[in-house]
C-alpha positions, 0 to 999 in steps of 0.5 A: 684566340680561345676557341670552343668547338663541337665535334672536335674529335671526328675526322674533320674536327680532329683536323680542325683542332690540330690546325687551330693549335698549330696556329697558336690558338687554344681549344676547348672541345665538347666531348661525350665519352671518356674515349673522346675526352682522352683523344681531345686531351692527347691532341692538346685541347681542353675538355668540356663534358657534354652532348650536343643536347646539353644546351646549358653546357653549350652555352657555358662553353660559348660564353667562355670562348673568343670564338666558336666552331660548330661541327657536331652532328648525329650522323644517323641516316638509318631512317627519315626519323633518325635524320629528322631527330639529328637535324632538330638537335643541331638546330637547338644547339645552334640557337643556343650558341648564337644566343650566347654570342649575340652582341659580342662580335665574336665569330661563330663558324658553322658547317653546311653542305655545298648546294646543288645547282642544275647544269653547273657548279654551285658557287658561294653565292648560291642559296642552300636548299631548305627542302629534302631530307636534311633541308632543316640543316640549311634553315639552321645555317641561314638563321646563324648567318642572320645573326650578323645583324645581331652582333655575331660574326657568323659564317658558314663553311660549306663542305662537299659530299666527301671530306676524306683522309686516308681513304675514309670519310664522306659519301665515298666512305659510305660507299666503301662501308656499304660495299664491305657489307654487301660484297658489291660497290654499288652506286645509283644511276650510271655513275656519271653524276659528280660529287665534290670533295676535299681533304680534311686537312685542307678543310681544316685550314679553311675553318681556321681562316673563316674563324680568323678573318671572314666577314659576318654573314658570309659563306665559303666553299671548302672544295678541292675537287669540283666534281668526281664522277661517282663511277670513277669513285666506285671503280677505285673502291672496287679495285682496292677491295677486290669487289665488283661495281654495279648500278643499284636503285636509289632505294638501296641507299636509304634516305640519302638515295636521292642525294647520292643520285644527284649531279652536284659539282661545286666551285671554290673560286671565290673562297680561294681568292677572298680568303687566300685558301689553297688546297695542297693535300691529295685529291679524292681519287688519289686518297682512296688508294689508301683503302685497305682490302 
């Protein structure tokens, strides 16, 4: 299968590209810069120059492919306005990708986040929340899944709050970045709230499985750790960086503060059973031991 991928040179995307190539697929990656183009080519992928906002380029890439994986997102959480702009850009991009594949029965795999269900771990059957700072992303995902009735084998891989590799990535990576700047490993609340996690290499395998065999209109959970306590995450980061940990107000974490403070475990039982997915790489707390002071 020839696969067109957006976001193919990021922490997750580069793992997905490697997984696809190892399985015998060919890949064309959307890239914006010379650096990203060189990285994609070095990995063995073809290159299509353009940004997520270049809708004509996106359409061209999708029309030439046997399947599409969408991962790109402008991860700018500096302000509510920046988040809204990123969400709108992604919505436009997904609409064009969906239009290009309508009536072809080709796969379109997009990315989502695991939902939050008070009092228990969320499952693949739980709906995504369409409110909050990134609720627009959920609405876009729902629209992609609705394309199942229009001749698109659309699926969504729901990622947990931390997708990690070598101690980097996700919410845990953001805590590490903030700690390096501020001199303290802060977290909202008492640290008992739980965040699910997965290693990027395990997530990449699930993206491939969804591309190859997931039925249209389905959602899957790329969850290895059902829920790691944020206090435990902060403790490992603090030890590795030689910094103290502290509970800080939600406001210290910008637009993501309320999300950081929420208990949000997630299950992947159905995904493992139905698609034969089995995580094999280190869990989050083990992987955070790779953080360098």
